[in-house]
N, C-alpha and C positions, 0 to 999 in steps of 0.2 A: 134701349136694348144693348147698344154698344157699351153703355156705362156698366151694365150688369156683367157683360162678358169680360170687360177689363178688370172689374173688381174680382171676379172668379179666378182669372188667370193670375192676378197678383197674389191672391190668397194661396193658390197652389204653389207658386214659386217660393213664397215665404215658408210654406210647410216643408217642401223638399229641401230648402236650404237649412232649415232647423234640423231636419233628420240627418243630413250629411254632416253637419257640424257636430251633432251628438255622436255619430259613428266614427268620425275622425278623431274625436277628443280622446277616447281610450288609447288608440294607436299612438297619437301624438304624446299622450301622457306616458305611455310605456317607453317610447323612444327617449323622452326627456329623462325618465328614471334610469334608463341604461346609461345615458350620457353622464348623469350625475354620479351613478355608481362607478363608472369608469374613472372618475376623478377621486371619489372618496375611497373606493376599494378596487384598485387596479388588479386586473386578472380574475375578478370574480364573475364567472359565467354561470352561476347557479340557476338564475331564471331560465337561461337558454337550455341547460341540461334538464331542468324540470319539464320543459316543453317536449324535449326529445324523449325522455323516459315516460311520458304520458301515453305513448303508443298511438298518438294521433297521426293520421295520414298526411303526407305532404305532397308537393308537386314534383314529379320527376318526368323525364323524357324516355326512360328505358322501360319497355313493357315487361310485365311479369307479376307474379303474385308476391305481395309483401315488399316489393322494391320501394314502395312509397312509405314504408315504416322502418326507420333506422333502428330503433330499439323496441323490443316487445313490451306491451303494456304490463302492469303489475299482475302477479299471480302468486299462488302458493301451492305446494304439493302436500300430500298426506303427512300430518304431524307437524307442519310448519305453522307458526303463529303469525309472524309478520308477513305483510305483503311486500314483495320486492319485484323487480322486473323478472319476467318469466325465465330468461336465460340464467339469471343469478339464482332463482329458485331451483331450477334444474341442477345447476352446479352444486348447490348446497345439498340437494337430495342425493345426488350421485356420490359425492364425497362423504356424506353422512350416513344415513340408514343403509343404503345399498352396499357401500363398501364395508361398513362396520358389521352389520348383521350378516351380510352375505359371506364375508371373510371368515367370521367365527362359525358359520354354518358349515362351510367346507372343511375347515380345520377340525371342528368338533366331531363331525361324522367320521372323518379319517381316524381320529384318535379313538373313537368308540370301537370301530372295526378292528383297529390294531390291538386294543385291550381285549376285545372278545377273542381274538386269535390266541393271544398269550394265555388267557385263562382257560379256554375250552379246547383250543387246537382245531385242526381240520376235521371234517366229517369223514370217517374212514369206513371201508367196507367191513361187513361182519364176517363174510366168508372169503376164502381165497379165490383169486381169479382163476377161471377155467382155462384160459388160453384161447377160447373160441370167441371170435370177434363178430360183432353185428355192425352193419353199415347204418350209422345214425344220421350223417349229413352227406349229401351229394357234393360233388366238386363245385357246382353252381352255388349251393348253399354256403359253402366255405368262402368262395370268392366274394359273394355279396356281404356276408357277415364281416369279413376282414376289411372290406372296403368301408363299411359303416364304422367299424371300430377304429381303424387308423385315422380316417378323416375326422371322427369325433374327437380323438385324442389331440390331433393337431389344432382343431378349433378350440377345444377346451383349454389347452395349455397356452395358446396365443392370447385367448381372451383373458385368462387369469393374469398374464404378464401385463396386458394393457390396462387392466383394472387395478391390480395390486402392485405392479412392478415398482412404481415410484416410492412405495412405502417399504418394500421388502428388498428389491434388487438394487435400486439406485444407490443407497448408502454403501452397498458392498462392492459393486463393480464400477461405479463412477458414471459420469455423464456420457462419455464417448461410447463405451461399450453398450450402455443401456440404450442410447439413441439408435445404434445399429440393430440391437436386439428387438426393440419395439417396432422399428420400421420393417424388419423381416417378419415379425409376428403379424403386423397389420396386413401386409401383402399376402402372406399365407392364409390369413383369416378370410380375406376377400376372395381369393381365387380357389380355395379348397371348399368354400361354402356351397357353391352350385353342385360340385361333385358329391358332397354329403347329401344334399337334397335328393339327387337322382338315386343314390344308393339306398336311402331310406325308403323311397317309393318301391324300388326293386325288392327290398326286404319285406315290405308289407305284402306284396303280391305273393312272394314265395312262402312266407311263414304264417299268414293269417289263418289258413285252414286248420293248422295244428294248434292255434291259440284261441280258438273259440271256447268260451267258458263252459265248463261241465259242473255237474252237481258235486262230484267228488273233489273239485278244486277248493271248495269251501272247507272241507275237512282238512286239507293240507294247510290252508292259511290259518285255521284255528290251532293247528299243531306245529306251526312254524318254529316256535321256540324249542319245542321238544326235538324237532328234527335237527336243528342247527346246534343246540347245546348238548343234547343227550343222544343224538344219532338214532332217534326213533324212526322206524320204517312206516311210511305212509304211502300207499299205492297212488300212482298218478299216470297220466297219459304221456305222450312224447314230451310235453312240457308241463311242469307242475304249476300249481296255483301262483306261486311266487314269480315264476318266469312269465306267466301270462299277465300278471299285474304289471311287471316291468315292460312287457311288450305294449300293452294298451296305454299305460300311464306315461311311459318314457318314449318308446320308439314311435308311438302314434301321436298322443296328445302334445307332449312337450316338444317333439320334433316339429309338429305343425306350427306351434307358437313361435319357436325360435327361428324357423324358416321364414314364416310370413313377416315377422317383425324385422328379421335380418334383410330380407329383400327390400323392404321400405328404406332401410338405412343404406343398403348397398347401391341402390339406384335412385339418388335424389333428383335425377334429371326428369322425373315424372311430375315435377312441380309441386312436391309436397310442401306444406307450410312448416315453419320452424316448430310450431307446437306439435304437429304430427310426428316430426322427427324426434323430438324430445320424449314424447309419450312412447314411441316405438322403441327407443333406446331403453327406457325403464322396463318395459315389458320384456324386451330381449334379455336384458341383464338378469332380471329376477328369475325368468324361466330357465336361463342357462345355468345359473348358480344352483337351482334346484336339480336340474338335469345332471350336472357334474356331481353333486353330492350324492344323489341316489345311485348314480352309475358306479360309485365306489363299492357298493354292495354287490352289484353284478360282476364287477371285475374281481372282487375278492372270491366269490363263489366259483368264478370261472377259471381261477388260477390256483391259489393255495388253500382256499377254504373248503373245497370239496374234492376229495381224492379221485383222480381220473377224469375230472371235468375238462381240463385243458386239453388232454389227449383227444377228447371227443371232437373238438373243433379244429384242432391242429391236423389230425389225420383223417377225421371223418368216421372213425371206428371206435367202438367201446366193447369192453369185455361183457360177456353174458351175465356175469355176477353183478357188474355195475348196473347194467340195464334192469335186471330183476329187482335189485334193492332200491333203486332210485326212480324207476319208471316202469313199474310192474305191469300196468295195463298195456302200455306200448310194447313191452317185451313179449307178452302173450300174443298180441296182434301180429308181431313179426314172426314168431315161431309158428303160429297158425297159418300164416301166408306161405311160409317155407314148406310146411307139410302139404299144403294144397297145391303147390306149384307142380307143373307137369314134370314127370321124371323123378319127383321126390327130392328131398334135400340131401345134401352130403352128410353122411353120418359124422357125429362128433368125433374128433380126433383123427379122422381119415386124412391121409396126405393129399394135397392138392397138386395136380400136375401143372407144370408151367407150359404155357402155349408157346409154340415156336413162332418167332417173329419173321 
C-alpha cells in the first residue's frame, strides 16, 4: 500500500514540475529575447509597446476605472479603415471628418445666406406702418430670449475657436495670443454652459404653448421659398411654421443633445470611461455644428432678413401692419381680445395720457 502511495506522489510531483517548466519556458524565452534584442537593437522597445497598446489590464495600486489600462485597445470610428488605438482613432476623426465637413458646413451656410440677401434682399412690408403698436413679447420673454441668445453666441464662438482656431487664427495672431484666446474661450465655454441650459429650460416653459403645431403651419412651410424670396403673404399664428421648426428642432432637440453631451464632458469626475468621453465629444461637436449652422438662418431673419423683426424682440412691440402681414391669425386674436376687454380698447390714433409717478 505504501508502495502505491509513493508511486502516486512521485507521479504527481513529476507532472507539476513538467507543467511549471512549460509555463516558465515562454517567460524565460521572452526575457532572453529582450536581452538579446537589447544587444542587437539597442533602444528597441517595440514588444513592450505592443503589449501596452493591446489594451490589456495590468496591476495597479490606485483604485478607479481604467487606471489599470495605460493605452486604450484598438478601435476605429465611422469611415476609418485601419484599426488603431482608440485615442488615435478619435484624434483622426476629430481632425478629419468633424473638422473638415463641419467647417465647410458652417462656412457654406453662411455664404448661402449672404448670397440670398444680396440677390433677393430683405422681406419688406407691403403696406405702410400705421404707428399703432401691439405688445408681442413681455419683458420676461425678452430677458429669457436674450439670455439664451447671448449665451449661445458665447458658446458657439468659443467652440469654433477651440475647434478651428489652430487652422484659422494661429497662423495669423501667433502662439502667444492664440494661447490666451483659447484659454479664455475654454473657461467661458465651461462656465457659461450651465447658464445656457437653465435659460433654455426657461424658454421652453415660456414659449412652448405658442409653438404647438397647427395645420396651417404646413401651408407656411410649403410656401417658405415664396415667403422669403417673393414676399408672399401666408397667414400664421404668433409663430409661423419656420419658427416652430426652429423651436422644436433647435431650441429643444439640439439643445438637449449638446447639453447632455456637454455635461458628460464638463464633469469627468463621475468616473466616465475614456470611450464615453470620446463618444460624447463627437456627439457634442456634430450637434453643435448643426446648431450653429441652422442658427444663422434664425439670426438672419431676426435682424436684416425680415423688416421689423429685430424691433419686435428689442422693444417687445410691433406695428399693426407688421403683425397683420406676418402673423395674421395672431393679429386677429389680439384685436379680438382688445375689443372684448372691459372698458373697450383705446381708439386708433388716440393720444395716450402719461401716468404721474
